[in-house]
C-alpha positions in Angstrom: -0.1 0.2 -0.1 1.4 3.4 -1.0 -0.1 5.9 1.4 -0.1 9.5 1.4 -0.7 11.3 4.9 -1.7 15.0 5.0 -2.0 16.9 8.2 -2.5 20.4 9.3 -0.9 22.8 11.8 -2.4 25.0 14.5 -1.3 28.6 13.7 0.2 28.7 17.3 2.7 26.3 16.1 4.0 27.9 13.1 6.6 30.1 15.3 8.1 26.9 16.7 8.3 25.2 13.5 10.4 28.2 12.0 12.6 27.9 14.9 13.4 24.2 14.2 13.9 24.7 10.2 14.3 27.7 8.0 12.0 28.6 5.0 15.4 28.2 2.8 16.0 24.7 3.9 14.9 21.7 1.6 11.6 20.0 1.9 12.9 17.0 3.6 15.0 18.9 6.0 11.8 21.0 7.0 9.5 18.1 7.0 11.8 15.9 9.2 12.4 18.7 11.6 8.4 18.7 11.9 8.4 14.8 12.1 11.2 14.8 14.8 9.5 17.3 16.9 6.5 14.8 17.4 3.6 17.5 16.9 0.4 15.4 16.7 2.6 12.0 16.6 -0.2 10.0 18.1 -2.0 10.5 14.9 1.0 10.0 12.2 0.9 6.5 10.9 3.7 4.2 11.6 5.1 3.7 8.0 5.6 7.6 8.2 7.5 7.8 11.5 9.6 4.7 10.2 10.4 6.3 6.9 9.0 3.4 4.9 9.3 4.3 0.9 5.6 3.4 0.7 4.7 6.2 2.9 4.8 10.1 2.3 3.9 12.9 4.8 3.2 16.6 4.4 1.4 19.5 6.0 -0.5 20.8 3.2 -1.0 24.2 5.2 2.6 25.0 5.7 3.4 27.3 2.7 7.2 27.2 3.6 7.2 23.5 3.3 5.2 22.9 0.1 6.8 26.0 -1.6 10.3 24.0 -1.0 8.8 21.0 -2.5 7.5 22.8 -5.3 10.5 24.8 -6.1 12.7 21.3 -6.0 10.2 20.0 -8.7 10.4 22.9 -10.9 6.8 24.0 -10.3 5.6 27.5 -10.9 6.2 29.8 -7.8 2.4 30.9 -8.4 1.1 27.6 -8.0 -1.5 27.5 -5.1 -1.1 25.1 -2.1 -4.0 22.8 -3.4 -1.9 22.2 -6.8 1.2 21.5 -4.9 -0.5 18.9 -2.7 -2.1 17.1 -5.8 1.2 17.1 -7.6 2.8 15.6 -4.5 0.2 13.0 -4.3 0.7 11.9 -8.0 4.4 12.1 -7.8 4.3 9.5 -4.8 1.8 7.3 -6.9 -0.3 7.1 -3.7 -3.1 4.7 -3.8 -4.5 5.7 -0.4 -5.0 9.4 0.6 -5.4 9.9 4.3 -6.2 13.5 5.4 -6.2 14.8 8.8 -7.3 18.4 7.5 -10.6 17.8 5.5 -12.0 21.4 6.3 -9.1 22.6 4.1 -9.2 19.8 1.6 -12.7 18.7 1.2 -14.9 16.9 -1.3 -13.9 19.6 -4.2 -10.1 18.5 -3.5 -10.9 14.6 -3.4 -12.7 14.8 -6.8 -9.4 16.2 -8.2 -7.2 13.3 -7.1 -4.9 11.7 -9.4 -6.1 8.5 -11.0 -3.7 6.3 -8.8 -5.6 7.0 -5.7 -8.1 4.1 -5.1 -9.2 5.3 -1.6 -9.6 8.4 0.3 -10.1 8.7 4.1 -10.6 11.6 6.3 -10.0 11.9 9.9 -12.5 14.4 11.6 -13.4 14.5 15.3 -15.6 17.6 15.4 -19.4 17.8 14.2 -18.4 20.2 11.3 -21.7 21.6 10.2 -21.7 22.8 6.6 -18.5 21.1 5.5 -18.7 18.7 2.7 -17.0 15.1 2.9 -19.3 13.3 0.7 -16.2 12.6 -1.9 -14.3 10.6 0.7 -14.6 6.9 0.9 -14.3 6.9 4.7 -14.6 9.3 7.5 -12.9 8.3 10.8 -12.4 9.2 14.3 -12.8 7.7 17.9 -15.9 9.7 18.8 -19.0 7.5 18.2 -21.3 10.2 18.6 -19.8 12.3 15.8 -19.5 9.3 13.7 -23.0 8.9 14.1 -23.8 12.5 13.0 -21.5 11.9 9.9 -23.5 8.6 9.1 -26.9 10.6 9.1 -25.2 13.0 6.5 -24.8 10.0 4.4 -20.9 9.4 4.8 -19.5 6.0 5.0 -17.7 6.1 8.9 -15.4 3.9 11.0 -13.9 3.9 14.4 -10.4 4.6 14.4 -7.8 5.6 17.2 -4.9 7.6 18.0 -1.9 5.7 19.3 1.2 5.3 21.6 4.2 7.3 20.1 7.4 5.0 21.0 9.3 8.2 21.7 7.3 8.7 24.9 8.9 5.8 26.5 11.8 7.9 27.4 9.7 10.9 28.7 7.7 8.5 30.8 10.9 7.2 32.5 11.7 10.6 33.9 12.2 10.5 37.7 11.5 14.1 38.8 7.9 15.5 38.3 8.3 19.0 40.0 5.0 20.2 38.5 2.1 19.1 40.5 -0.7 20.0 38.2 -0.6 21.1 34.3 -3.1 21.6 31.8 -2.0 21.9 28.2 -4.8 23.0 25.7 -6.9 25.7 23.9 -8.7 28.4 26.0 -11.8 30.2 24.9 -14.8 31.4 27.0 -16.9 29.6 24.4 -15.8 26.3 25.9 -17.8 27.1 28.9 -17.2 23.9 30.8 -13.6 23.8 30.3 -13.3 27.3 31.6 -15.1 26.6 34.8 -12.7 23.6 35.3 -9.5 25.5 34.8 -10.8 28.2 37.0 -11.1 25.9 40.0 -7.8 24.2 39.1 -6.1 27.3 39.2 -7.2 28.2 42.5 -5.1 25.4 43.7 -2.0 27.3 43.0 -1.3 28.7 46.7 -1.1 25.2 47.6 0.6 23.4 44.6 2.8 24.1 41.8 -0.1 24.6 38.8 0.8 25.5 35.2 -1.5 26.2 32.6 -0.2 26.3 28.8 -3.0 27.7 27.2 -3.5 28.4 23.4 -5.7 31.2 23.7 -8.6 31.8 21.2 -8.7 35.0 19.0 -11.0 37.1 21.2 -9.3 36.0 24.3 -6.0 37.4 23.0 -7.7 40.7 21.7 -9.5 41.2 25.1 -6.4 40.9 26.8 -4.3 43.2 24.5 -3.7 46.9 25.2 -6.4 47.8 22.5 -8.6 45.3 24.2 -8.8 47.0 27.3 -11.0 49.8 25.8 -13.3 47.5 24.0 -16.6 45.7 25.4 -14.7 42.2 25.7 -14.6 41.6 29.4 -16.4 38.3 29.2 -13.6 36.9 27.0 -10.7 37.8 29.5 -9.5 35.1 31.6 -10.2 35.1 35.1 -7.4 36.3 37.4 -6.5 32.9 38.8 -6.1 31.5 35.2 -4.0 34.3 34.0 -1.7 33.9 37.3 -1.0 30.5 36.3 -0.9 30.7 32.6 2.1 30.0 30.4 2.6 30.1 26.5 1.0 27.4 24.6 3.5 24.4 24.2 3.6 21.7 21.3 5.8 18.8 20.0 8.6 17.9 22.3 8.0 20.8 24.6 4.7 19.4 25.3 6.1 15.9 26.1 8.8 17.5 28.4 6.1 19.4 30.3 3.9 16.4 30.8 7.0 14.3 31.9 7.5 16.7 34.6 4.2 16.7 35.6 2.6 14.7 38.3 -1.0 15.1 37.4 -2.3 16.2 34.0 -5.8 17.5 33.9 -7.8 16.7 30.8 -11.3 18.3 29.9 -13.4 17.6 26.7 -14.7 20.8 25.0 -18.4 21.2 25.0 -19.0 19.6 21.3 -17.6 16.2 22.2 -20.7 15.1 24.3 -19.9 12.2 26.5 -17.3 10.9 24.3 -13.7 10.7 25.4 -10.5 10.0 24.2 -8.9 13.2 22.6 -5.2 13.3 21.7 -4.1 14.8 25.0 -5.4 11.5 26.7 -2.9 9.5 24.8 0.1 12.2 25.2 -0.5 12.5 29.0 -0.7 8.9 29.7 2.0 8.0 27.2 4.4 10.5 28.9 3.8 8.7 32.3 1.5 11.2 34.0 -1.7 10.5 36.0 -4.4 11.8 33.8 -7.4 13.3 35.7 -10.3 13.7 33.2 -13.8 14.3 33.0 -16.4 11.4 33.1 -17.5 9.8 29.9 -17.1 7.2 27.5 -13.4 6.3 27.0 -11.7 3.8 24.6 -11.3 0.3 25.9 -9.0 0.1 29.1 -9.3 3.5 30.2 -10.6 2.6 33.5 -11.5 5.0 36.5 -9.1 4.3 39.4 -7.1 1.8 37.3 -5.6 3.6 34.4 -7.0 7.0 34.8 -9.1 9.3 37.4 -12.4 10.7 36.4 -14.2 13.8 37.9 -17.9 14.6 37.6 -17.4 18.5 37.8 -15.2 21.3 38.8 -15.6 20.7 42.7 -14.8 16.9 42.2 -11.9 17.6 39.8 -10.4 19.5 42.7 -10.9 16.9 45.1 -9.5 14.2 42.9 -6.6 16.1 42.3 -6.0 16.8 46.0 -6.6 13.1 46.7 -4.0 12.0 44.0 -1.2 14.3 45.3 -1.8 13.2 48.8 -1.3 9.5 47.9 2.0 9.1 45.9 1.9 5.4 46.0 -1.6 5.3 44.3 -0.6 8.1 42.0 2.3 6.1 40.4 0.4 3.0 40.2 -2.5 4.3 38.2 -0.1 6.5 36.1 2.3 3.4 35.5 -0.9 1.4 34.5 -2.2 4.0 32.3 1.3 4.2 30.3 1.4 0.4 30.1 -2.2 0.4 28.4 -1.3 2.6 25.7 2.2 0.8 25.2 0.8 -2.6 25.2 -2.6 -2.0 23.6 -2.5 1.2 21.7 0.8 0.6 19.8 1.6 2.1 16.3 1.5 -1.3 14.8 -1.9 -1.7 16.2 -2.9 1.5 14.5 -1.4 0.6 11.2 -3.0 -2.9 11.2 -6.3 -1.2 12.1 -5.8 1.4 9.1 -5.1 -1.6 6.6 -8.2 -3.4 7.7 -10.2 -0.3 7.1 -8.8 0.1 3.7 -9.3 -3.3 2.7 -12.9 -3.1 3.7 -13.7 -0.4 1.4 
């Protein structure tokens, strides 16, 4: 199987990416710098990470990366990014197109795929009203309720999971964990439940070392800017407790290092996910050996409250569960170790790739 995997990058990550490689670097230098940083590696297929010749990977929204490939292939400098991506797929002679950025590259793009492509698969773990994925052969994610919404729109769907990144093993083995509680993720007042949880967790800062690495939403950034103080945006500003515990957003190996230095990682699903749980932060937190304290819901197989994770019901309970975990070091270590072992043994890259091959074979 010749598979082509396309990803997308959150805007906040581009600054770090440019620190890892320059715009003048070759396509392979830039791409390998990205892959080595492990951004989103829980979603990256095993053959890509192994460097198998039958697998090709790119970030179709990274203009520097894509322009480098186009320049090396003699494409016109005026070619748009969709044309570059199509040329890459054709050049690889891909027979499977796996796209983690279907909002940018939806059905219109899929209908233009070269003739070598026999199957197209989109990962999408959000409801996406108004988006068109009809041309894809399959839409996958690990949130059953969202898959059901896609089925009701006439799409063929399948359950497919993130996986354990083998690079996490070294991070999980870290002995010192000086940070008591960490949260890493997006912050917006539109995520009302998450905002409540984070405010309660931030209030623990006088007793524990609490760090919140927040990727702030556009309105929150504006509301907290100098000009924002003159605008009616007060409801978008972070509460004082959250601001006091906040540090810049982190990604890739910086994220792994922060998780490896933390005893407890707080996870909180955003409102759109319903009762489904199992976002990529779960895999990253447990993979890096921290105890994940997360909200109640339907988790993937083996994610069991009190055995491999700790669940909470609401903001008040989250604080109680964190206090309890930090007060009982043997229990915290036991559950965290079991959580890491679960991912390593049951959610490996080999399993993810076998599941992917099975899904392709069933189409």
